[in-house]
ROVO-124043 format. One record per residue (C-alpha): x, y, z. Coordinates in pm, whole numbers. Each point is the difference from the previous one (the first is absolute). Layout:
N
+--------+--------+--------+
|   east |  north |     up |
+--------+--------+--------+
|      X |      Y |      Z |
...
+--------+--------+--------+
END
This chain:
88
+--------+--------+--------+
|   east |  north |     up |
+--------+--------+--------+
|  -1304 |  -1883 |  -1013 |
|    179 |    317 |    138 |
|   -186 |    183 |    248 |
|   -147 |    331 |   -104 |
|    168 |    310 |    138 |
|   -182 |    268 |    180 |
|     -6 |    334 |   -167 |
|    -39 |    360 |    154 |
|    -90 |    296 |   -156 |
|    147 |    302 |    162 |
|    -26 |    383 |    -95 |
|    315 |    195 |    161 |
|    -68 |    375 |     55 |
|    264 |    246 |   -131 |
|    290 |     33 |    215 |
|    -15 |    272 |    284 |
|    334 |     81 |    154 |
|     51 |    232 |    295 |
|    313 |     92 |    209 |
|    -25 |    -52 |    387 |
|    234 |     99 |    266 |
|     61 |   -190 |    340 |
|    255 |    -63 |    233 |
|    167 |   -355 |     88 |
|     58 |   -124 |    337 |
|    311 |    201 |     52 |
|   -155 |    302 |    -99 |
|    133 |     33 |   -338 |
|   -209 |    136 |   -300 |
|   -143 |   -274 |   -246 |
|   -155 |     76 |   -315 |
|   -237 |   -211 |   -171 |
|   -167 |    -14 |   -341 |
|   -338 |   -177 |     20 |
|   -205 |   -127 |   -272 |
|   -354 |     33 |    158 |
|   -203 |    -70 |   -297 |
|   -115 |   -357 |    147 |
|    -77 |    110 |    371 |
|   -365 |     34 |    -61 |
|    -12 |   -366 |   -123 |
|    197 |   -140 |    255 |
|   -278 |   -242 |    119 |
|    -48 |   -126 |   -365 |
|     85 |   -366 |     25 |
|     69 |    -57 |   -382 |
|    281 |    257 |     26 |
|    137 |   -171 |    294 |
|     16 |   -322 |   -184 |
|    171 |    176 |   -294 |
|    219 |    200 |    196 |
|     79 |   -174 |    329 |
|    314 |    160 |     90 |
|    196 |    318 |    -49 |
|    343 |    123 |     13 |
|    182 |    251 |    208 |
|    339 |    118 |    -64 |
|    171 |    233 |    263 |
|    275 |    244 |   -106 |
|    189 |    131 |    260 |
|    177 |    306 |   -130 |
|    352 |    103 |    129 |
|     67 |    309 |   -206 |
|   -304 |    230 |     49 |
|    -56 |    392 |    -63 |
|   -115 |    240 |    271 |
|   -382 |   -108 |    -29 |
|    126 |   -352 |     27 |
|    -80 |    -83 |   -356 |
|    267 |   -229 |   -166 |
|    307 |    168 |   -218 |
|    -50 |    -67 |   -392 |
|    291 |   -264 |     58 |
|   -209 |   -196 |    262 |
|   -302 |     17 |   -181 |
|    145 |   -108 |   -346 |
|    109 |   -306 |    181 |
|   -329 |    -92 |    148 |
|   -177 |     90 |   -354 |
|    256 |   -231 |   -173 |
|    -63 |   -290 |    250 |
|   -404 |     25 |    -50 |
|     36 |     27 |   -341 |
|    201 |   -332 |    -28 |
|   -248 |   -152 |    249 |
|   -303 |     94 |   -210 |
|    156 |   -144 |   -340 |
|     44 |   -369 |    146 |
+--------+--------+--------+
END
C-alpha cells in the first residue's frame, strides 16, 4: 500500500513589486526589483513547506547610462537570459 501524500492548500496574494536602490560594499549602486506580496506571511509554516527555497540572480552591468541604469543592449541580454530560465 502506497503511503498517503500530504496536501497543503495555499492562497497566494497578487504580486506586488517595488524598485529598491542600495549600494554594495564597493559603493556601487544596486537596483533590486522585489516581490513583497508574501512578506506579511513570512512566518506561515505551510508556505515554508511549499516554498522552502528561493532563487536570486545578480546581474553586474558594465554598460550603464548616466543614472547607472543598464543600456538597452545590456538590458536585452538580461531579459533574454531570464526568459530562457523561466521557460525551462
